[in-house]
C-alpha positions in Angstrom: 102.4 112.2 84.7 98.9 110.7 84.6 98.6 107.9 87.1 96.8 104.7 86.3 94.6 102.7 88.7 93.3 99.2 87.9 91.3 96.8 90.1 92.6 93.4 91.2 90.5 91.5 88.6 92.8 92.8 85.9 95.3 90.1 87.0 98.3 92.4 86.4 101.6 90.7 87.1 104.0 92.2 89.7 106.6 93.0 87.0 104.1 95.0 84.9 102.8 96.8 88.0 106.3 97.8 89.0 107.6 98.7 85.6 104.7 101.0 84.7 103.8 102.3 88.2 100.2 101.0 88.1 98.2 101.3 91.4 95.8 98.5 92.4 92.5 98.6 94.3 91.5 95.1 95.4 88.0 93.6 95.4 87.0 91.4 98.3 86.5 87.6 98.7 84.4 86.5 101.6 84.3 83.0 103.2 81.4 83.5 105.7 82.5 86.5 107.9 86.2 86.1 106.9 87.0 88.9 104.4 90.1 88.8 102.2 91.4 91.4 99.8 91.9 89.9 96.4 95.6 89.4 95.8 96.6 91.3 98.9 95.6 89.3 102.0 94.9 86.1 100.0 97.0 84.9 97.0 95.5 83.0 94.1 97.3 79.9 95.2 95.9 80.2 98.8 92.4 81.0 97.5 92.1 78.1 95.1 93.3 75.7 97.8 90.7 77.1 100.2 88.0 77.0 97.6 88.1 73.2 97.3 88.5 72.5 101.0 86.4 75.1 102.8 82.7 74.0 103.3 81.6 77.7 102.9 81.2 78.9 99.3 82.8 82.3 99.0 81.1 85.5 97.8 82.6 88.7 96.5 82.2 92.4 97.0 83.4 95.6 95.4 85.9 98.0 97.0 84.3 100.8 99.0 84.3 104.4 97.7 86.5 105.1 100.6 89.2 102.7 99.3 89.2 104.5 96.0 89.2 107.9 97.7 92.2 107.0 99.8 94.1 106.0 96.6 93.1 109.2 94.8 94.4 111.3 97.7 97.6 109.4 97.8 98.2 109.8 94.1 97.1 113.4 94.1 100.4 114.2 95.9 102.2 113.1 92.7 99.8 114.1 89.9 96.7 116.1 89.0 95.3 113.5 86.6 94.2 109.9 87.3 92.6 107.3 85.0 90.8 104.4 86.7 90.1 101.3 84.7 87.6 98.8 86.3 86.0 95.4 85.9 82.7 95.5 84.0 79.9 97.3 85.7 77.7 94.4 84.7 79.7 92.1 86.9 80.6 94.3 89.9 79.8 97.7 91.5 83.5 98.6 91.4 83.1 101.3 88.7 80.3 102.9 90.7 82.5 102.9 93.8 85.3 104.6 91.9 82.9 107.2 90.6 81.4 107.9 94.1 84.9 108.3 95.4 85.4 111.3 93.1 82.8 113.2 95.1 84.7 112.4 98.4 88.0 114.0 97.2 86.5 117.1 95.5 88.7 119.0 93.1 92.1 117.9 94.5 92.7 115.9 91.3 91.0 115.2 88.0 89.8 111.6 87.8 88.4 109.7 84.8 86.7 106.4 85.6 86.5 104.0 82.6 84.3 100.9 82.9 86.2 98.3 80.8 83.2 96.0 80.4 85.8 93.3 80.8 87.8 91.5 83.4 91.0 89.4 83.6 93.2 89.8 80.6 90.6 91.9 79.0 91.3 94.5 81.7 95.1 93.7 81.9 95.9 94.7 78.3 94.0 98.1 78.2 95.5 99.0 81.6 98.9 98.2 80.3 98.4 100.4 77.2 97.2 103.2 79.4 100.2 103.0 81.6 102.6 102.9 78.6 100.9 106.0 77.2 101.2 107.7 80.6 104.9 107.0 80.8 105.3 108.6 77.4 103.6 111.8 78.6 100.1 111.4 77.3 97.4 113.5 79.0 94.3 112.2 80.6 92.0 112.9 77.7 94.3 111.2 75.2 94.4 108.1 77.4 90.7 108.0 77.7 90.2 108.4 74.0 92.7 105.5 73.4 90.8 103.3 75.9 87.4 104.0 74.2 88.9 102.9 70.9 90.8 99.9 72.3 88.0 98.5 74.4 85.9 98.1 71.3 88.6 95.6 70.1 89.1 93.6 73.3 87.9 90.0 73.5 88.0 87.6 76.4 87.3 83.9 76.4 87.3 81.4 79.3 86.9 77.7 79.7 86.3 75.7 82.9 85.3 72.2 83.6 82.3 72.3 86.0 79.1 74.3 86.4 79.1 73.6 90.2 80.6 77.0 91.1 78.1 78.9 89.0 75.3 76.9 90.7 76.7 77.7 94.2 76.9 81.4 93.3 73.3 81.4 92.1 74.3 82.2 88.5 72.5 79.1 87.0 69.8 76.7 88.0 70.3 73.2 89.5 68.8 71.5 86.4 71.4 73.2 84.2 74.2 72.2 86.5 73.0 68.6 86.7 72.7 68.3 83.0 76.2 69.8 82.6 77.6 67.3 85.1 76.0 64.3 83.4 77.2 65.4 79.9 80.6 66.5 81.2 80.1 69.8 79.5 83.0 72.3 79.5 81.5 75.8 79.1 83.2 78.4 76.9 82.2 81.9 77.8 82.9 85.5 76.7 81.9 89.0 77.7 79.6 91.0 75.4 78.7 94.5 76.4 80.0 93.7 79.9 77.9 90.6 80.5 78.7 87.0 80.4 77.6 85.2 77.3 78.0 81.5 76.3 80.1 80.8 73.2 79.8 77.0 73.2 79.8 73.9 75.4 82.5 71.4 74.6 82.0 67.8 75.4 85.5 67.4 76.8 88.3 69.4 78.3 90.5 68.8 75.3 87.9 70.0 72.9 87.4 73.1 74.9 91.1 73.8 74.8 91.1 73.3 71.0 88.2 75.8 70.7 90.1 78.3 72.8 93.1 78.1 70.6 90.9 78.4 67.5 89.2 81.5 68.8 92.6 83.2 69.2 93.8 82.1 65.7 90.6 83.2 64.0 91.0 86.7 65.5 93.9 87.4 63.0 96.6 89.9 63.8 96.7 91.0 67.5 98.0 94.0 69.4 98.3 92.0 72.6 97.4 88.6 74.2 97.1 87.3 77.8 96.9 83.7 78.7 95.8 82.7 82.2 95.3 79.7 84.4 94.3 79.2 88.0 95.8 75.9 89.1 96.9 74.2 85.9 100.3 75.6 84.9 101.1 72.6 82.7 97.9 73.3 80.7 99.0 77.0 80.4 102.4 75.9 79.1 100.6 73.8 76.5 98.2 76.6 75.6 101.1 79.0 75.3 103.1 76.7 73.1 100.1 76.1 70.7 99.2 79.8 70.5 102.8 80.8 70.2 102.9 79.2 66.7 100.8 82.2 65.4 101.1 84.9 68.0 104.4 86.6 68.9 105.7 86.0 72.4 106.7 89.7 72.4 103.0 90.6 72.8 102.0 87.7 75.0 101.6 87.8 78.7 100.9 85.1 81.2 99.1 85.5 84.5 96.7 84.0 87.1 93.0 84.3 87.2 92.1 86.3 90.3 90.2 84.8 93.3 87.2 87.1 92.6 86.7 85.5 89.2 87.6 82.0 90.5 84.7 82.2 92.9 82.4 81.7 89.9 84.5 79.5 87.6 86.3 77.2 90.0 90.0 76.2 90.1 90.4 74.7 86.6 89.8 77.9 84.5 91.8 78.8 81.5 91.5 82.2 79.8 92.7 83.8 76.6 92.1 87.6 76.1 93.3 89.7 73.3 93.2 93.1 71.5 92.5 92.7 67.8 94.4 95.1 65.4 92.3 97.6 63.5 
């Protein structure tokens, strides 16, 4: 059976990982010289608590090729085909590390690395589809073909309530951050061709949530949906209830935004990611 590997920014839930036998390779979060493996040696809860109390702004790094090679060698004892699905190459060097690892393991196993050009739920849902196909006996080429088709129909949207973390990470200038703070702007972002793109800037948190709900509703019929928060479960409950009026709970998953993404968005992020039907 084909084995599926996903990186930690896919925010896969423990039950999905266990049910479908998905393997995870974590990215890293660094507070100064302290290095934590995303979701392994630091949980989302611990990370977001540290984010708002530690004077050091964290940074992130991709897994090493050696980490991927170790996983390939482990799985090669069980299979001769592996599909690796990663965070966008425009956001991280993770996909490149996964490709370099193929050279380290030689011909022990056939490995296909797919850059999702996504993250969070936009990575969760395709990884889930790949694992479901693998369990049904699909071969590597069939899964890769499915992913190429599916990833064209994946959309991810996030809202958060401060530009401070983007400023600290050097992603925007001080003037933009100050203007956002003065106007109390709540950014709404998406990923286009693997890069972050602004959708809108709401003037309040409530308006931003309204826009997030509307973006999901406007997408029409869906194959799957993920809803995520970092530190605001009550807001996630509210979002789930509102979206549940037009999206079946049978295709809806709830999860936590990973520490690696939280480095740039801060603790009050909400995300909605989905696959549109053809």
